[in-house]
C-alpha positions as CSV (number, residue, x, y, z in Angstrom):
1,M,120.3,130.5,271.7
2,K,117.8,133.6,273.1
3,K,113.8,132.9,272.9
4,R,112.0,134.8,270.2
5,E,107.9,134.9,270.4
6,R,105.2,134.6,268.0
7,T,103.5,137.6,266.0
8,P,100.4,137.9,269.0
9,L,96.9,137.0,267.0
10,V,95.3,139.9,268.0
11,L,97.9,141.8,265.5
12,L,97.9,138.9,263.0
13,L,94.5,137.6,262.5
14,P,94.0,141.9,261.4
15,I,96.4,141.9,259.4
16,L,95.6,139.2,257.5
17,G,91.7,140.0,257.6
18,G,93.1,143.2,255.5
19,L,95.7,142.2,253.1
20,I,92.6,139.2,252.0
21,C,90.3,142.1,251.5
22,V,92.8,144.3,249.6
23,L,93.6,141.0,247.0
24,S,89.6,140.9,246.6
25,A,89.2,143.9,246.3
26,G,91.7,144.6,243.0
27,A,90.5,140.8,242.2
28,V,86.8,142.3,241.7
29,A,88.7,146.1,240.1
30,A,90.6,143.4,237.7
31,Y,86.5,141.3,236.7
32,V,85.2,144.4,236.0
33,H,87.8,146.2,234.4
34,F,88.6,142.9,231.8
35,V,85.5,141.0,232.3
36,W,82.5,143.1,233.2
37,L,83.7,146.1,230.8
38,A,84.5,144.0,227.9
39,E,80.9,142.3,227.7
40,V,79.2,145.7,228.2
41,N,81.2,147.0,225.3
42,N,80.8,144.0,222.9
43,D,76.4,144.4,224.3
44,R,76.9,148.0,223.2
45,M,78.5,147.7,220.2
46,L,76.0,145.2,219.0
47,Q,73.3,147.3,220.1
48,E,75.0,150.4,217.7
49,Q,75.0,148.4,214.9
50,E,71.8,147.3,215.5
51,L,70.3,150.7,215.9
52,A,72.2,152.0,212.8
53,R,70.9,148.5,210.2
54,K,67.2,149.8,211.5
55,G,67.9,153.6,211.0
56,P,66.5,154.1,208.3
57,Q,63.3,151.8,208.5
58,L,63.0,154.3,211.7
59,A,63.2,156.7,209.5
60,Y,60.8,155.5,207.0
61,E,58.2,154.8,209.1
62,T,58.8,158.5,210.5
63,K,57.9,159.5,206.8
64,L,54.4,156.9,207.1
65,L,53.3,158.3,209.9
66,A,53.6,161.5,209.1
67,E,52.0,161.0,205.3
68,E,49.4,159.1,207.5
69,S,49.0,162.6,209.7
70,E,48.2,164.3,207.2
71,F,46.3,162.5,204.8
72,K,43.8,162.1,207.9
73,K,43.4,165.6,208.4
74,R,42.6,165.6,204.6
75,V,39.9,163.0,204.7
76,Q,39.0,165.2,207.5
77,T,38.7,168.7,205.4
78,I,37.0,166.1,202.3
79,E,34.6,165.1,205.0
80,Q,33.6,168.8,206.5
81,I,32.7,169.9,203.0
82,A,31.0,166.7,201.7
83,S,28.6,167.4,204.9
84,G,27.8,171.1,204.1
85,R,28.1,170.0,199.7
86,I,24.5,170.9,198.3
87,L,23.6,169.7,194.7
88,M,22.8,173.1,192.9
89,T,21.7,171.2,190.0
90,K,19.0,169.7,192.7
91,K,18.3,172.9,193.7
92,I,17.2,174.6,190.3
93,D,15.6,171.5,189.6
94,E,13.2,172.0,192.6
95,L,12.8,175.6,191.7
96,A,11.9,174.9,188.1
97,E,9.1,172.1,189.2
98,L,7.9,174.9,191.7
99,T,8.0,177.7,188.6
100,V,6.0,174.8,185.9
101,A,3.3,173.7,188.4
102,G,2.1,177.1,189.3
103,D,-1.1,177.3,191.3
104,D,-2.5,174.3,192.2
105,D,-6.4,176.2,191.5
106,K,-5.3,177.6,188.2
107,E,-2.9,174.7,187.1
108,E,-0.5,176.7,185.4
109,G,2.8,178.0,185.7
110,Y,4.6,181.2,186.8
111,L,6.6,183.0,184.4
112,V,9.6,183.3,186.0
113,W,13.2,185.0,184.2
114,A,15.9,184.7,186.3
115,K,18.7,186.7,185.6
116,S,21.0,185.0,188.2
117,L,21.5,182.8,190.1
118,K,24.3,182.9,193.4
119,Y,24.6,180.5,196.1
120,S,27.1,182.0,199.0
121,P,28.4,179.2,201.0
122,P,28.0,178.6,205.1
123,A,31.3,180.3,206.2
124,A,29.9,183.8,204.0
125,S,26.9,183.4,206.6
126,R,28.3,184.0,210.0
127,G,27.8,186.8,211.8
128,R,24.1,187.1,211.5
129,R,21.5,187.2,213.8
130,G,17.6,186.0,214.4
131,K,16.6,183.1,211.9
132,A,19.4,183.1,210.1
133,A,21.6,182.8,213.1
134,Q,20.2,178.5,212.9
135,K,23.1,176.1,211.7
136,S,23.6,176.9,208.0
137,G,23.9,175.2,204.2
138,G,24.5,178.9,202.8
139,T,22.6,181.1,200.7
140,I,21.0,181.6,197.5
141,F,20.8,185.2,195.7
142,L,18.1,184.5,193.0
143,K,16.8,188.2,191.0
144,G,15.2,188.5,188.1
145,F,11.6,189.0,187.3
146,V,7.8,187.6,187.8
147,L,6.1,188.1,184.1
148,A,2.8,189.4,183.8
149,D,0.5,191.9,181.3
150,E,-1.7,192.3,184.2
151,K,-1.0,192.8,188.1
152,P,3.0,191.8,188.0
153,L,2.8,192.4,191.9
154,Q,-0.3,190.0,192.7
155,Y,2.1,186.7,190.4
156,Y,4.9,187.8,192.4
157,N,3.5,187.5,195.4
158,Y,1.3,183.7,194.9
159,F,4.9,182.7,193.8
160,H,6.9,183.9,196.9
161,A,3.6,182.1,198.8
162,A,3.9,178.4,196.8
163,L,7.7,178.9,197.3
164,K,7.4,179.6,201.0
165,N,4.1,177.2,201.7
166,S,6.4,174.4,199.5
167,P,8.1,171.0,200.3
168,M,11.0,171.7,199.0
169,F,11.4,175.1,200.9
170,R,10.4,173.0,204.3
171,F,12.8,170.6,204.3
172,G,15.4,172.4,202.9
173,Y,15.5,176.4,203.7
174,N,15.8,178.2,206.9
175,D,14.2,181.5,205.9
176,L,13.4,183.5,202.5
177,S,13.2,187.2,202.3
178,D,9.9,189.4,202.3
179,P,8.8,190.4,198.7
180,T,9.6,193.7,197.7
181,G,10.4,195.4,193.9
182,Q,8.7,197.1,192.0
183,A,7.2,197.0,188.0
184,Q,9.0,197.6,185.2
185,E,7.8,197.5,181.4
186,F,9.7,195.9,178.7
187,Q,10.4,198.0,175.4
188,D,11.3,194.3,173.3
189,D,8.5,192.7,171.5
190,V,7.7,190.3,173.9
191,E,5.1,189.4,176.0
192,P,4.4,190.0,178.8
193,R,5.6,192.7,178.4
194,K,5.4,194.1,181.8
195,G,7.0,192.1,185.3
196,W,7.6,192.8,188.8
197,T,11.5,192.8,189.9
198,M,12.4,189.7,191.4
199,D,15.4,189.8,194.0
200,L,15.5,186.6,196.6
201,V,17.9,185.9,199.5
202,M,16.8,182.0,201.1
203,H,18.9,180.6,203.9
204,L,19.6,177.3,203.1
205,K,19.5,174.5,205.8
206,D,22.4,172.5,207.4
207,H,22.6,169.7,204.7
208,A,22.7,167.1,207.4
209,E,19.9,168.7,209.2
210,S,18.2,168.3,205.3
211,R,18.6,165.4,204.8
212,K,17.5,164.1,208.6
213,L,14.3,166.1,207.1
214,H,13.6,164.8,203.5
215,D,14.5,160.6,205.7
216,A,11.7,161.5,208.5
217,A,9.4,162.5,205.3
218,A,10.1,159.6,203.6
219,R,9.9,157.5,206.2
220,E,6.2,158.3,207.2
221,L,5.1,158.0,203.7
222,A,6.3,154.6,203.0
223,Q,4.1,153.9,206.6
224,K,1.0,155.7,205.6
225,E,1.2,153.4,202.9
226,D,1.4,150.3,204.1
227,R,-1.7,151.3,206.6
228,K,-3.5,152.3,203.0
229,N,-2.2,148.5,201.6
230,K,-2.6,146.8,205.4
231,K,-6.5,148.2,205.0
232,K,-6.8,146.9,201.8
């Protein structure tokens, strides 16, 4: 019988500690691989199923957003067109009223024969200088004759001055071309037999600006009427 010495604690404890660490690491690795990874795969599968279920809704929403953007652009374009739009029927009525009203002193209208009346939108009025470079509502081209047997040029000047000094011109126009033309005698059996050629170019104010001027004039007139009524 021989006496055997025990393993020293200095050597035994590090071995036991290393063995415990290895076993713990294996347990953690097994948990991660078999439990945690399974949970993650399960969550991923559920998310993919949810995405597949909501995929058509997402595509439909994307389509609606694109249509909304397109409709906003259309609305903006319509608003821009409406803001620069003028009613040609109103402009014709204004010219007709001025022609019929004539000169206040003589209380008779002008004999105006309009051959053509054309309107050019604001986009075609760009690039001008001076007065015509103001914010434009477009341009009206009026061609025809001012008829009179005697002194047709004088009557044309009367008509031109009445047009330029009228309220409708002050509220609706930026500029008016100067009087030009020549006398012309007609061969047909009509009266008057003479007239002066008319070729007017009228630059309109911006529609919004013209509306502001009309509204301001209407308010001023209403205030005057109120003051008159209060005095009475």
